[in-house]
N, C-alpha and C positions, 0 to 999 in steps of 0.2 A: 471392894466394889469398883475402885478405880482400875484395878488390874483386869477385872471382867470386862469393863467398858472398852479398854484398849484392845483386849483380845477380840471383841466383837468388831471393832473398827478395822483391825488388821485382817480379820476373816472376810469381811465385806470387800475390802480392797483386793485381796487375793482372788476372791470369787469373780470380781469384776474383770480383773486382768485375764483370768483363765477363760472367761466367756466373752472377752473383748468388748465389755461394756465400758465405754469411755464417755466423758462429757462431750456433747456435740457443739457447744459454743453458740447455740441458737441457729435459727434458720438463715440460709444464705439470702443476701439482699439481691432481689431480681428486679426491683422497681427503678425506672428512670428517675433522674433528678426532677424535682417539682419546683416550678416557679412560684415564689411567694409574693413577690412584689416587683413592679417595674416603674421606674421614674425617669422621664415622664411616662404616662400611661401609654399602652399600645393604641395605635390609631389616632394619635394626637394630631389635630389640625392647627394651622397657624403656628407651627413648631418654630421655636427660637432658642431652644436649649443648646448648650455646648457640650453636655455630657449626658449619657444614658447609663443608668445603673440597673442591672437585672440581678435580683437576689433569689437564691435557691434554698432549699431545705437541707442541703448537705454540701460538703466540699466538692468542687467540680474542677475539671480541666478541659482545655481545648486541644483536640487532636487533629493533625493534618489541616490546620486552619488555612494554609495557603491555597489548598485545592478545594476545601469544603465551603469556605466563605464566599458568598456572592452578594455584592452591594450594587443595586441597580436603581437608577442610573449610577454610573461611576462618580465617585467623589474625589476631587483633587485639592490638596494632597490627601492621601488615604487616611482614614481615621486611625487612631491608636487604640488597640484593643488589648486589655490586660485582664488577668484573673487574680483576685485577691480573696483568699479563703472561699466564701460561698457566693462571691459576686463576680459578675462580668461587668467591666467598666469600659464604655465606648466613649472616647473623647473625639469630638467632631471639630473640623476646621471651620473657619468663618466664611467658607466659599460655597455654601449650599445655594442651589438655584432657587429663585423665587417661584412660587406657585408650582411646586413639583412634588410628586409623591415618590418617596424613597422606600425601598425594601432592603432590609438587611437580613439575608437568609444564611443561617449557620450550617445548613446541610446536616451532616452527621458528625459535626465537630464536638458537640457538647456531651461529655460523659462524666459519670461520677468518679471520685478518686479511688474508691476501694475496689469495686467490682467491674468498673468500666461499663456500667449500664448506660445505654445510649438514649438521648432525647432527640428523636429524629425530626428533621425538617422544621426546626423552630425559626420563625421569621418575625422580625420587628418592623412594623410599617408606620410611617408618619408622613405628614404633608406640610410643606412650608406655605401652602395656600389654605383657602377656607374649606376645602373638601378633599376627600381621598379619591384619587382616580381608581376606578374599579373594573375596567375592562381587562380582558386577558385573551391569550391565544395559545394554542397547543400544537403539538405535532411530533414528528420523529425525524431523527437525523440518521441517514444510512450511507454506507459506502457505495458509491455509484457503480463500481465494478463488480462487487461481490454481493451487494444487498444486505450485508451484515450491519448491525447497529454500531454507531460510533459513540462509544461510552466516553463521557466527559467532554465531548465537543461543545462549542458555544453556539447557542441560538441567539442571533443578534438582530436588533431592530434599529433602523434609522428612519428619521422623518423623511418622507418621500421628496420633500423640497430640497434636500441636500444635493449638492452637485455630484454628478456621476463620478468625477475624479476623486471624490473623498471616500467612496465605499471601501471599507476595510483598511483605510489609511488613517482614520481618526477614531477616537473613542466612540462607542455606540451610545444611542439614547437609552436603550434597554437591552438586557441580555440575561441569560441563565445558562446553566450547564445541563447537558443531557444526562439522564440516568443510565444505569447499566444496559437497559434495553433500547437506548437511543431516544426515548421519549423525553419531552420537555414541556413545561408550561411557563409562560411569562405572565406575571400578574401585575395588577395595579398600574395599567397603562392608560395614558390620557387619550381621549378620542382624537382621531386624526387619520391621515393617510401615511402609510409606512411601506418600507421595503424590508424584506426578511432575508437574512444571510445565515450561513453556518460556517464555522471555522474550527479546524483542529489546531488549537493555539499552543505551539510548543513552548514558547517563552513567556506566556501569560501577560502579554501586553495588549491583547485585544485587537491586534493589527496583523494583517497578512504580510509578513516580511521575511520569512525564512523559506529556503528552497524546499524543505520537506513538509511544509504546512499545506494542508488541503482545505479547500473551501467549496461552497456551493451557494445557490441563491434561488429564490422564487422569482420568476421572470418578470412579473408585472407588479407595480405598486397596488396596494389595496387599501380600502377604507376599513378601518378596524371596527369589528363588531364581535360580540360574544359568539362562541361555538365555531369559530374558524379553526381549521385543522390543516396542517401542511405536511407533506413529505418533502424533505430537502436532501438532495443527494450530493455528497461532497467527493471531490476528486483532486488529484494534483493539478495545479494551475500552470498554464503555459508560461514559459520563460519569456520575459519581455525584451531582454537584451541579448543579442547574438554575439557570442564570444567563442574563441578557441578554448575548449576545456582541456584537451590533452593532445600532445604531439610527440612523435617518436620515430626514429629509424628502427623499425622492428627487426628487420633483417637487412643485410646489405642489398641496397636497391629497392627496399620496400618502406615507404613513408606513410604513416598512418596519422590522420588528423581527425579529431572528434570535436564537434561543435555543440553549443548549449541547446540548440534546436535545429530543426531541418533547414538546410540551405536550399534556396529555390534555384539559383543559378551559380554554382560555385566556380570561381575564377582564381587561378593561381599564377603567380609571377615569380620566377626564380631571380633572386638578387645575387649577383656575383656569377659563379660558374653555373652554366645552364646545361642540363643533361642533353645528350644527343637524341635520346628516345624516351618517350613517356607514354605509359598506359594508365588509364584511370578507372576506378571502380567506386560506385556510390552505394552505400548500404540501403536496405529496403526502406528504412525510415528516413533516409536522406540526411542523417546527422553525422555520418562518418564518410570521409573520402580517403581512399587508399591510392597512392601513386606508386607505380612500378617504374623505375628509371634506370637508364644506362648512360654512362658507366656506373658501377656500383661501389667504386673505391673511395668515394668522398666520405670523410669522417664527420663532416657537419655540413648543413645546408641552411640557407635563409630564404624563406618564401613569404611573399606578401599575398594575403588571402582577401578576396572580395566576394560579396554576394551580388552578382550583377555589377552595377557601377558603384556600389557601396563598399568602400574599403573597410574590412573588419579588423585585421591585425597583421603584424609582421612577426613571424615566428622563426626562431633559431632551432634547428633540429640536431639532436645529438644521438649517437648510437645507443641502443639499449645495452644493459650490462652483459647480456649474452653475446651481443654483437661486438662488444669491446674486447672479448677474449682473443688473444693473439692466435693466428692460424699459421702453422709452419709453412714455409714457402712452397714446399713440394707436396703439401697435403691436398688430398682430393676433397673437393667440396660437393656434398650431395644435397639434393633438394629435400627440404623438410616436409613432413606429412603427418596427418592424424587420420584415424579411421572411425567410421561409424558402422556397426557398433564398436565399442572398445573391445580389444581382443579378448575372447572368452565369454563375451556377454551375449544376451539374447536379442535377436532381431525383433523389434516390435512389429505388430501387425500393420499391414498397409504401408510398409516402408521398404526401402531398398538399401543395401549397404553401399558405402561410397568411401573414397579417399579424398581428403581435402589437402591440396598441395599449397605450399607457402607462396609459390610464384605461379603466374600464368604458364600454361604448357603450350609449347609451339610445335612439338612433334611427339608422336606416340607410335609404338610398335606393339600392336595387339597380340602378336604371336608370342610375346614374352609375358603375357598375363594369363594366369591359369586359376580357375575356380574349381574346386573339387568338393563333392559331397560323399562323405564316408569313403574317401580315397579314390572316388571315381570322378572323371571329368564331368562338369556340369555346364550345360550351355547357358550363356548369358548374352545380353545385349549391352555393349559398353558405349557410354555416351557422356559428354560433358553437359551439365545442367545450367551453366552460366556462360555468358558471351566471352569472358576472358579465359575460359577453360582452366579454372582452378579446382572445380569439383568433378571428380570422375566417378560416375555412378554405374552400378552393375544391376541391370534389370532382368528379372526372371520370375517364374512361378516357383516361389520358395515353399517347399514342403518339409515336413518333419525330418530333422536330421542335423548332423554336424558338418559345417562347411569350413573350408580354408581358402584364403585368397593369397596368391603368391605373385608378386611382380618382380621379375628378374632384373638384374642391373641393366641400366641404359634402356629401359623400356620407354622412358619418357625423357624429353629434353625441355628445359624450361626457358623462360624469357632471357635468363642470364647465361644461357648455354651450358648450365650445369645439368646433370642427369641424376637418376636415383640410384641408391644402393639397393640391396635386396629388401623388399617389403613383404612382410608376412603378418597376417592376422587371421583369427578364426572367429566364428560366431555360431550360435545355435538357433534353430527354428523349432519352437515347441510343437508338440502334437496338438492337432485340432481338438482332441478329446480333453486336453488340459486347459483349454481356454473357452471363452464363450463369445457371444455376439449380441449386439443391440440393434434391432431394426426400429426405424422411426418414420413417422408420418406427421409432417408439420403443415397445418392448414392455416393460411393467412389471407384475410380479405384485402390486405394492402400489398401492392407490388413493390415493396422496398427491397433493397439489398440486405441480406442477412448473413450472419456468421453463426452457424450452429456448432456448439462445442460440447464434447463429452468430457466432464471434469470429475476429478476425485472429490472425496469429502473434504479435502483441503484446498479445493479450487485450482488444482493443477490440471492444465489442459492435456488430455490424452489424445484426442482426435478432434478434427474440425472439418466442416464443410462450408462452402460458399454457394449461395443461390439467391434467386429473386422470387418473391412471392411464396408459393407453397412448394414443398419438396418431400420426397420420401427416399429412403435408402437404408444402408446397413453399415454399422461399424463392426468389422470382423476382427477375429483374433484379439479379443480384449481379455486382459488378465482378470481372474476372479477378484471381486471386491465390490465396494460401494461407490456408486457414481450418481451424477445428476446431469440433466441436459440444460445447457445455458444458451440463450439466444440473444445475439447482439444486433440491434438495428444499425446497420452500417451506413449512416447518412451520406457520407462522402465516397462510399464504395472503394475504400483504400485497403480493405481486408485487415484493418486493425481497429481495436477499440480506441476511440478518441475521448480524452478527458474533458474537452470543452474549454471555455475561457470566459470567466464571468465578466472580464473587462470588455469583451465584445458581445456580451449577452448570448453566448453560445453554451447551451447546456451539454453535459456529458451525453454521449450516445447511450440510448436506453438499453439496459440489460435486464432480461427476464429469465427466471428459473422455472423449469417444470416443477409442479408441486410435489411430485412423487419421487422418492429416492429409488434408484435402480440397483438391484442386487444381481451382479453377474456371477453365474456359477459355471463350473467346467462343463463343456459339452452341452451347453444350453443357450437358447436364443430368447432374449427378452424383447417384447414388442411394446413400443410406446407411441401413443397417439397424442398430438398436441394441437388443440384448436385455440387460436389466439383470439 
C-alpha cells in the first residue's frame, strides 16, 4: 500500500512538471500600505507634541525622501524622520511657530517593502493654534521661453508685508513642488495678503542663489481666497554684479573680453605698453568686447575695464594655447578663417554663404575670388556685412546644384598686414522639389514689436522674422519635418527674447505658440493663419 501511495505521488509530480503546473505562491500584493493609526491624530489643533508616529499594516520604506517630502511652512531645524518596521516616526524640534498650520506632505515617498506599492500624496496636517487654516491656491509653473511645464519647481508664498529685498532670499511662508505637468496646489494657508513666486531650486535651500537657477513671480500682491489660479513663468534671472567672466588673447593682436552682463558704455585703459592702433567690436548682446590692436607681438597685456565711470576690473591677458605655439622666424602667417556652410554641407534656405575672417580686412581684390556652380562661373555680389569687415558674404539667387568657393592667395589683406592662403570650400543647394515652404499670416490688434520664429519640435529656431503689428510672408526652402510657429512680444524692440528681472518687477517677454503643429513635406506649401 505504501509503495502504491508513493508511486501515485511521484506520478503526480512528474505530470505537474511535464505540464508546467507549479505552485503559485499566492496572488501578488498590489495594494498600497494602509495607515492603521496616527498619534497624535491627523488635523490636531493646539498641537504640542514632540513626536508623530504613523503606523501601517505592513513593513514600509521611504524612497527619494529628500525630493518627495515637503514640510510647509519650513521647520528649523528640520524634523528627524525615521522608519522602524511598520512605523514612520517624526521627531519635531521645539521651534514650531505659534498659531500656525503645518503640512507634512510625503509625496510619493511611502512604499511597502516587498512589492514597492506606493501610497501617493499622503499629508499629515496639524495646527499649533486653535483651528486649522483651510485656504488654498493652485496654478501651473511653465518655462517662460518654451511654455513647457517645469516639473519639480517650487511654488512659493510670502506674506505681502515682507520687504521687497527679502523675496527669494529668505525661507518662504508656504511652498510646494510642482507635479510632472507643472501644476501645483498649496493648502492650509492662513487668510491674508501674499506674493507668489516660482523657483527652480537646484540646491534645495529655497533661495535664489545659483547662476543656473530660474525664477518667476506674480506681479501684484493678492488677498488670498479659494479658487485662485495662477500661471507663473520662470526664466533665468538677470546677473546683479557686472564682472569680467573671460579674457584671452585669442590670436596675435586679437583681445576678447566677455562680461557677466551687457556693458552700456565699455571703456578700456591699457596699463603699461599702449598699442599704436586699436579697433573695437561689441557683440550683438553687448556682453563681449573684442579689441584688435597693433603691434601684435605683445605676449601679455594689462587692461583696466570700466562701464562708463564705474571701474569693473583690471585684467591681465595671456596668449591662448594656440597662440603660444612658436612660429618659425621666416614662416608666412596667414589670416585664419571659417566658412558657412561648412565645406560639403547644405546651404539653408533664405541664407547666403560667407567667410568669417579672424581679423578685420583692410584690402580686398575681388578678381581673386571665384564662385562656380557645377564648374561654371556663377555671378555673385561680394560684400562685408559688418562695419569692421570681418564677415565676407556672397549674395546671389542660389538654385539647385553644387557650388565651390575659391579665394586665391593674397586676395585679402587684414588689419595686421597679413593675407590669406588659398581658401576652398563647397556647398550644396537642394532642389526645390526636395524641400517645402510655410506661408503665414499673423493678425494682431496690438501694434507691438514681434519676433515670429519657425521652430522644430525641439524648439530649435529655423527661421525668424521681425515686424510690428500684423504681418504675412513665407518661409521658403524648409527641410521636411515637424515645426511650430512661435511669437515673441519684443517689448524693448532689441530683436532678442528677454528673460526679465523679478528684482525690478520686469516679467519675461511673452512667448506664444500657434496651437497647430506644422508638417512640412517636400514640394509642398503649408498655409498658417494666426489671429491673436
